[in-house]
Every structure is written in C-alpha cells, then in structure tokens.
N, C-alpha and C positions, 0 to 999 in steps of 0.2 A: 846849949848851942841851938837846939831846935825845940820849939813848942808848937805842937799841932793842936788847935783848940776847936773842938766840936765841929769838925769839918763834915759837911754833906756835899755830895755831888750827884746831880741827876741831869738827864737829857730828855728832851721831849721831841717827838716826831709825830707823824700822822697816826701811828699805832698807839700813842699814849706816852706816858712818862716812865722812864726807867731809872731806878735808883741805883747808882754805881757805888757810892760810899755813903755810909750812914753813921753819923756821930762818931767820927774818928778823933780820939783825944789821947795824946801821950806827949811826954817830954823826954828829951835826950840830952844828957850833959856832954860837955866838951870831952873829946877823946874816946867816947864810948862807941862800941860797934853794935849795930842793930841789923838783924835779918828780918825781912818781911816775907812771909811764906804764905802759901795758899794755892788752891787749885786755879787753873786757867779760868779767867773771867771773874775772879774774886775781887778785882779792883786794885791789885798790887801796883801795876805800872801807872795807873791813874793817880794813885796816892803819891808815888814817887815824882810824877810830873807836877803835882800840886806843891809838894815840898820844895821842888826846884823853882816854883813860880812860873813854870812853863804853861800850866793850865790853871784856871781859876775855879775855886769852889763855888757851889751854889750858895753856901753860907758857911760861916766859920772863918778862921784865918790861920796863918802860919807865921810864926816869928822866927827869924834867923838872926842869931846873935843879938836878940832883943829888938830887932827891927820888924815891924808889921809889914810883911811883903805886899799885902793886898791893899795897904794904904798908899802904896807907891804906884806911879804910872809905869807903863811898860818899859820905857827907857831907863827909869831908875831901877826897876827890877833887873833889867839886863846888866846894868852897871854893878849892882850888888852881886849878881851871879859871877861876873867876871872877876870880882875881887875875892869872893869867898868860896866858890863852888867849882869842883871838878866833876867830870862825867866819864863813866866807862860803860859802853853798850855791848850787847851781845854781838851786834853786827859791825863792831869796831869803829865805824863812822870816820875812817881816814879819808883824806882828800886824795884821789887817785892821781892828780896832776902834780902832787908834791911828793918829794922823796921823804924818807923817814925823818931826817934831820929837819927838813922844812915843816913837816907836820907838827913836830914837837916845838919848833920855834914859834909857830903861828900865835898861840895865846900870849906868849911873851911879847911878840912884836905888836900885837893889838893893845897890850898894856903899856907900850912905849918903852920897853926895856932895851937898853943899848947892849946888854950882855946876852942877848937872846941866843946867839950861836954857841957861846961858851956853855951856858946853862943847859941848853938842849943836848949838846954833845956829852956833857957830864952825866945827864940823866939817862941817855941812851946807853952809855957805858955801864951805868948802874944796873940796868935791866938786861945786860949781856948782849947788846947789839952794837958794840963799837965798830964791828966790821961791816955793818949794814947801813951806815948813815946815808949813803947815796942811792940806796935801793928804793924803788917805788913799791907801793902796796901790792901790785899785781904779781911781783916776783917774790914776795914774802909768804911764808907759810901762815896758817891761821894763828898759831901760837906766837909767831913773830909779830904779826899785825896787832895782836892783843897786847903784846909787850910795848909796842910803839904807842898804843892807845893809853896804856898805864903811864908811860913816860910823859905823854902829853898832859894827862890829868894831874900828875903829881908835880910837874916841873914848876907850876905856879904856886906850889905849897898851899893848897886850898885848906881852909878851915873845915870844909865839909866835902866828902867825896860821896857821890851817888852812883851806884853800880846796878845796872839792870841785866840780870842773868849773864854776868861777865864771862862765864865759862860755858855757856849754853851751846856755842858753835864749835867747841873743841872736843877732841877725844879725851878719854879719862886721864891719861898720863900727862898730856899737855895742859889739860885743865888744872890738874893738881899743881903743876909747876907755876902756872899763872896765879893760882889762888895763894900759894905760898908767898910769891913775890908781892902780891897786893897787900897781904896782911903784914909782911915785913916792912914795906914802905910806909904803911899806915902807922905802925908802931914808931918807926924812926922819926916821922914828921909830926906825930901827935895829931893826926887828922881824925875828925869824927867821921865814921863810916856808916852809911845806910845802904844795904844791898837787898835787891829782890832776887830770890832764888827758889828753884824747885829742889835743890840739892840739900838733903838733910845734913850731910857732912859739912857743907859750907856753912849752913845755918848754925850748926853746933859750935863752930869756931868763933861765933860772935858772942859777946857778953850777954846779949839779950835778943829775944826774938818775939815777934808778934805774928799771929796767924789771922788772916782775913778769910772770912766765909760769907759769901753773898754781901760783900761790902761792909761787913762789921768785924770788929776785933773780937775774937773768941777767947774766953778764959780770962 
C-alpha cells in the first residue's frame, strides 16, 4: 500500500539548514497497522504529512498503491488523496458551521456521491451518534467530536487512514473508547492504518511500529 523510499526533508532559513528527516525508508503492505513513535520534534508529523502528499520531501519519494505521489502535480495528488486517504487529527478538524451529519456527508458530496446523506447517517449510527446528527461541534463533547471525525474519515472507505495523535486531546477513558472504535472500523473495512502517537498502549496495538529519533528510524 505504501512505499517510503529514502525520504529526506530539510529546511533552510537565515540560521542555516535543519535536517528534519534523514533517509526514511520502509514499506507497508495492505491492511497492516503501523505506529510512528518518538519524542516531540523527532519528525513524526512531518513524515505523516509527506506520506499524505501534503508536504514534499527534499529528496526521495512515496508510492501510494504503486503511484509515485511526487511525480504528480498538486491537483493530481489531491485527487489521489480524495480517492484513497482518510485523516483523523488530534484537534478533530470539524467544520463548525456544519452539523455532525453535514460534516460526515462532506467528503461524499465532494466525490459526487448521491447517497451521501444515507451513508453518512449509517456511519454516524455505527459510531454511536445516531441521536446527534443535527448537533454542531460546539455542543458535542471531545469524544463525540472525535467519533464524528472517525465517521468522516471512514465513510469514504479509504484504502489508507492517517491518524495524528487521535486521542491526544481526550481523557483516558474517552481515548480508550475512541481507540477501540478506530481499530474496530479499521479491521471491518480492511484499511491500512498509519498513526502517530506518544501512547505506548496505542502503539502496541499496531502490528508494527517505527521509532523516530532526530529524524531517523531507530533499530
């Protein structure tokens, strides 16, 4: 599903050049779960952004389902993401002017799906929010907002789900509930999962983990 090939990332400013990622190289088969762990500043979120094609490497490339993402222009990369990739963020990233149902419908509508309302309703029911369809993010708890975000990510049945500290803003019990749901949906839909986490328990639930230290894979 994913092949990350000798990826380097550095940035240059008036103080010099900072190496963020150095020779990152790994492959991930379909349906596998991968945790990316490491201290703050180790390059985890940058690597996730490059895997998504949201950021570009200084050298190296990423292949998603055999497609060289950085041989594509920005529009083509965006189209590939829309077809293949779902996202879950620590900060939920829900649109405040849309209710729960509308937030989950949005990616389906952008894809031109005529059954967007039905599919979104069913997915929100699947995550236990059938009574909250018309509620806006500001009146939902953090756990409810993250469940809406999970529903939005999974409703398009992505081949790849990228999650950046998905329980980082939640208390322990709520985080455990959301984590259970994410892995359950992942198994049901056969999605390949890559998550960034500081949580050893979450990392341990993945089939594989890689540790970044100062922009390099350790071990």
